C-alpha positions in Angstrom: -71.7 21.9 26.7 -73.7 20.8 29.7 -77.4 20.2 29.3 -78.2 23.2 31.5 -76.1 25.4 29.2 -77.9 23.9 26.1 -81.2 24.7 27.7 -80.1 28.2 28.6 -79.0 28.8 25.0 -82.4 27.7 23.6 -84.2 29.7 26.2 -82.2 32.7 25.1 -83.2 32.0 21.5 -86.9 31.8 22.5 -86.7 35.0 24.6 -85.3 36.8 21.6 -88.7 36.5 20.0 -90.1 38.9 22.6 -87.1 41.2 22.9 -85.7 42.0 19.5 -87.4 44.6 17.2 -87.3 42.3 14.2 -85.8 38.9 13.7 -84.4 37.3 10.5 -84.7 33.7 9.5 -83.2 31.5 6.7 -85.3 28.9 4.9 -84.4 25.3 4.3 -82.8 25.0 0.8 -80.6 28.1 1.2 -77.7 25.7 1.2 -78.6 23.2 -1.5 -78.4 19.5 -0.4 -77.7 20.3 3.2 -79.9 19.2 6.1 -81.6 21.1 8.8 -78.6 20.8 11.2 -76.3 22.4 8.7 -78.8 25.2 8.1 -79.2 25.8 11.9 -75.5 26.1 12.2 -75.5 28.7 9.4 -78.4 30.6 11.1 -76.3 30.9 14.2 -73.1 31.8 12.2 -74.9 34.7 10.5 -76.5 36.0 13.7 -80.0 35.2 12.4 -82.7 34.0 14.7 -84.5 31.0 13.2 -84.9 28.5 10.4 -88.0 27.8 8.4 -88.4 24.1 7.7 -91.5 23.6 5.6 -92.1 19.8 5.7 -91.7 18.8 9.3 -92.7 15.3 8.4 -89.5 14.9 6.4 -87.4 15.2 9.5 -86.2 11.7 10.4 -86.0 12.2 14.1 -87.8 15.0 15.9 -86.1 14.3 19.2 -82.7 14.5 17.5 -83.5 17.8 15.9 -84.7 19.1 19.2 -81.4 18.2 20.8 -79.5 19.8 18.0 -81.5 23.0 18.5 -80.5 23.0 22.1 -76.9 22.5 21.3 -76.7 25.2 18.6 -78.9 27.7 20.5 -81.3 28.5 17.6 -84.2 26.6 16.3 -86.9 26.1 13.7 -89.2 29.1 13.9 -91.8 28.1 11.3 -93.1 25.0 9.5 -96.1 24.1 7.3 -99.3 22.2 7.7 -99.6 19.2 5.5 -100.5 20.3 2.0 -104.2 19.6 2.0 -106.7 22.0 0.3 -108.4 24.5 2.6 -111.1 25.3 0.0 -112.4 21.7 -0.5 -114.9 21.0 2.3 -114.7 17.3 1.6 -111.1 17.3 2.8 -111.8 19.2 6.0 -111.3 16.2 8.3 -108.0 15.4 6.6 -106.9 19.0 7.0 -107.8 19.0 10.7 -106.0 15.8 11.3 -102.9 17.2 9.6 -103.2 20.2 11.8 -103.3 18.0 14.9 -100.2 16.2 13.8 -98.4 19.4 13.0 -99.2 20.9 16.4 -97.6 17.8 18.1 -94.5 18.2 16.0 -94.4 21.9 16.8 -94.6 21.1 20.5 -91.6 18.8 20.2 -89.5 21.4 18.4 -90.7 24.6 20.1 -92.1 26.0 16.8 -94.5 28.8 17.2 -95.7 29.5 13.6 -97.3 27.2 11.1 -97.8 28.2 7.5 -100.8 27.0 5.4 -101.4 27.4 1.7 -105.0 27.4 0.6 -104.9 25.0 -2.4 -106.1 25.8 -5.9 -109.5 27.0 -7.1 -111.9 24.1 -7.6 -113.5 24.1 -11.0 -117.3 24.0 -11.1 -117.8 25.3 -7.5 -118.7 29.0 -6.8 -115.8 30.9 -5.4 -117.9 32.2 -2.5 -118.7 28.6 -1.5 -115.0 27.7 -1.6 -114.1 30.7 0.5 -116.7 29.9 3.1 -115.4 26.4 3.3 -112.0 27.8 4.0 -113.3 30.1 6.7 -115.2 27.3 8.4 -112.2 25.0 8.4 -110.0 27.8 9.8 -112.6 28.5 12.5 -112.4 24.8 13.5 -108.6 25.0 13.6 -108.4 28.2 15.6 -109.1 26.7 19.1 -106.4 24.0 18.5 -103.8 26.7 17.8 -105.0 29.0 20.6 -104.7 26.1 23.1 -101.2 25.3 21.8 -100.0 28.9 21.8 -99.1 28.6 18.1 -100.1 30.9 15.3 -101.5 29.6 12.0 -100.4 31.7 9.1 -102.4 31.6 5.9 -100.3 32.5 2.9 -101.5 34.2 -0.3 -99.4 33.3 -3.3 -99.1 34.9 -6.8 -100.9 33.2 -9.6 -99.2 35.1 -12.4 -95.8 33.5 -12.3 -95.4 30.8 -9.7 -98.7 29.4 -8.5 -101.3 29.5 -11.2 -104.7 28.8 -9.8 -103.9 29.3 -6.2 -107.1 30.4 -4.4 -105.9 33.2 -2.2 -103.7 35.7 -4.0 -104.6 39.2 -3.0 -103.8 40.5 0.5 -107.1 42.3 0.9 -109.1 39.2 0.4 -106.7 37.2 2.6 -107.2 39.8 5.4 -111.0 39.6 5.0 -110.8 35.8 5.5 -108.7 36.3 8.7 -111.2 38.8 10.0 -114.0 36.4 9.5 -112.2 33.7 11.4 -111.6 36.2 14.2 -108.9 34.5 16.2 -105.6 36.0 17.6 -103.9 32.7 16.5 -104.9 32.8 12.8 -103.1 35.5 10.8 -101.3 35.7 7.4 -97.7 35.5 6.3 -97.1 38.4 3.9 -94.7 37.4 1.2 -93.4 40.6 -0.4 -92.3 38.9 -3.6 -95.7 37.3 -4.2 -97.7 40.5 -3.3 -95.5 42.7 -5.5 -96.4 40.4 -8.5 -100.1 40.2 -7.5 -100.9 43.8 -6.6 -97.9 46.0 -5.9 -98.5 48.8 -3.4 -96.2 46.8 -1.1 -95.4 49.2 1.7 -99.0 50.3 2.2 -100.3 46.8 2.4 -97.4 45.4 4.3 -97.8 48.0 7.0 -101.6 48.6 6.8 -102.5 45.1 7.8 -99.8 44.8 10.4 -102.1 43.6 13.2 -103.1 40.5 11.1 -99.6 39.7 9.8 -97.5 37.3 11.9 -94.5 36.9 9.6 -93.0 38.2 6.3 -91.2 36.5 3.5 -88.8 38.5 1.3 -87.2 37.9 -2.1 -86.6 40.3 -5.0 -88.6 40.5 -8.2 -88.2 39.4 -11.0 -86.4 36.1 -10.3 -87.1 35.5 -6.7 -83.5 35.9 -5.8 -81.9 37.7 -2.8 -82.8 41.4 -2.1 -80.8 43.7 -4.2 -81.1 41.8 -7.5 -84.4 43.3 -8.7 -86.9 46.1 -8.5 -87.8 46.1 -4.8 -86.3 48.6 -2.4 -85.9 46.5 0.7 -84.3 49.1 2.8 -87.4 51.2 2.5 -89.8 48.2 2.8 -88.2 46.8 5.9 -87.7 50.2 7.5 -91.4 50.8 7.1 -92.3 47.5 8.7 -89.8 48.1 11.5 -91.4 51.5 12.2 -94.8 49.8 12.9 -93.2 48.2 15.9 -93.3 44.7 14.3 -91.3 42.2 16.4 -91.7 39.0 14.4 -89.7 37.2 11.8 -88.6 38.3 8.4 -87.9 35.1 6.4 -85.2 35.3 3.6 -87.1 33.0 1.2 -85.2 33.3 -2.0 -82.7 31.8 -4.4 -79.2 33.1 -4.6 -77.3 34.4 -7.6 -74.0 34.2 -5.8 -72.5 32.1 -3.0 -75.1 31.9 -0.2 -72.8 33.0 2.6 -71.7 36.0 0.5 -75.2 36.9 -0.4 -76.4 36.8 3.2 -73.4 38.9 4.3 -74.2 41.5 1.6 -77.9 41.5 2.7 -76.7 42.2 6.3 -74.3 44.9 5.2 -76.4 46.7 2.6 -79.9 46.2 3.9 -80.2 45.3 7.6 -77.5 47.8 8.6 -79.4 50.6 6.9 -82.8 49.5 8.2 -81.4 49.6 11.8 -79.6 52.9 11.3 
């Protein structure tokens, strides 16, 4: 394929972010032991629109990955900040430096979304003080993301099963933090699995906060396996999200109880087809 054709393919992938009603991504690890290039090929094979690769700093050669994205015609749509606490004000400078490095990596790979966890609750420090430290750090990050045209996504996680002690767990508190930061480039990623465990009321929350949600993660509960293996009705959930006019990414962040390719095909046939009907 000529370079012009490769660039056209990647441009088409990027334009899809504006044109498609909802887009679906796979997450690194969907194919155990396989690298990002293999995953990108699978994203393309399944007709999905992006790959979430959490630890960009583990990529051995950003330029090579960028070239492979051009060749394949799909790319990494989201990555993470370095895993530094947002609630510890003594680590603010380290967090900001990690953000700067992450933004440079995103520019190299055309990534438009960056996920950040908050870190765990600090013992002996009032919760309000920790929350204010997070808000202040996010306010300092906001201009960096605004200038780069990238969205920072703060992610609440459940503390009951998977992330005991994680600071942000509830969606309402997470939205309150986002509102205090007051930047169009600082939002949340709403993980349906985590929020089902933390608070339930999934459809109301997943749609009620739509203007502050940049991205969704999905997995079934219990088990965190592919949709269809647990209690969540993903046809109804995704249809409700679609009906808001959401045009961002739905990330399939789950384990698989059967062959990955078969599970993805079943998800497309049994969920996406009905959502789009």
